[in-house]
Every structure is written in C-alpha cells, then in structure tokens.
C-alpha positions, 0 to 999 in steps of 0.5 A: 487508462480506461476500462477494466484491468487486463486479466492475468495470463494464468486466468486467461489460460485456465479459461481457455481464452489464450494460447498456452505456450505463446502467451506464457512465453510472452509474459515478462518474468522480472528478477526476483531480488529483494530491492534495497531501500533507496538512499533518498528515502528518509524518516517515515518513508524509510520506515515504511519501506522497511515495514513493507519490502520484506513482507511483499517480497516473501509474499512474491509480490516484490521484484527488483523492477518494482522498486520505484513503485514501492518507493512512490508508495512510501513517499506518498505514505510519508507525505500523508502522515505529515499532512495528517499531523499538520491537520491535527494541529491546525484543523481542516478549516482555517481563517484567512485574510484577518485584519487586526484593528485597534479601537480608541480604548486600545482593544485589538479586534480581528475583523474580516477573514474567510473560512477556507479548507486547510491546504494540508487537507488537499495534500492529505487527500492526494497522498491518500489517493496515490497510496490507495492506487499503489497499494492495490497494485501490490495487493495490499488491500483486502479486495486487491489481494484476491486479484493478485497472482504472486510467485512464491519467494525463495525463502518461502519455497525453502520451508519444509512441506509441513510448514507450508501447508500449515501456513496455507491453512492457519486454522488447521492447527486450531481444530478442536477435533485434533485436540480431542484425538478425533478425526471426525 
C-alpha cells in the first residue's frame, strides 16, 4: 500500500474535513473482548501473547478482530528470538564448501570454502521487519503511540475518577510543592 496512512476519522471530524454523522456511523466498531491465546502458539510465542494481550486490551488497542494480527506478531517474535539464539551460537558469517585434505604426513587441512552471510541472519532480519510493522499497528513503538486512537477498556472505565486522573498524569503525585503543602 503506497502513500500515507489514512487519517483517523476522529481527526478528520475535528479538522472539519469529514461530515460528522456520516463518517462516524460508517466507521467499524469491533467487539471489545479480550481474545484468548490461540492454541497453536507455544513457547516464546505464547509467552509473548500473555505478556502483551492484557496490556493492549486495557489500553484499548486490542479487540476480538485483532487476534490474528497479534498472533502474527507473537509468531514473528518467537522466530526472531530463535534466529538470534542461533546467530549467537554460529555467528553472522559462516564458512561453506570446505574440503578436508589429508597430507602425506597424516595432517588434515581444510581448504577452499567461502564466507557467506549466515541464513539465520536473513530469518532474524525478516522477522524483525514483520514485528516492527505489526508493532506500529498496535501502537507499541514510541512514535506510533502518538498516532493511535484507542477506546478505553471496561476495566479502565470502572476505575474511580481520581485513579484515572492520576493515571493520566503520573507525575502529579510527585509534585514537590504538594509535599510542602504549597499550591503555588
């Protein structure tokens, strides 16, 4: 897909470039249900799912329709981790096509061979590229978070108003003027 990503409907309405009711009514509203971890995810992919799913849901960034996208991210993460482990063991460059030759005195020498990029490096790079693209869709990178509009989860809405305001401004409780009893 070429070009810029489409501007969210809410921003188009605010900027006056879209008709309010018509555009908002046409925007899909997926069911806000925390999806279960797919049974085919195992090992690192399953750990990744459990690490991210609840946090993304609570942030309003995960709905039932997003299950496959998060599954793809978790699978790419597991593939990347495995490739990185293999690279740590074998290195980024490997020697191929070596021939062992035995000389008259019985010593074995390796001759020939080419230095090539380890295939695990290509696997790692591809998985990392997939992860980066999917992470941006879920707002899991600092720059993408500023572009993502999220609905607040039911759990977050159930928090008392005071807890939500503290969560929205985490540094407000750290204000030294409050500790001194000063409002200035």
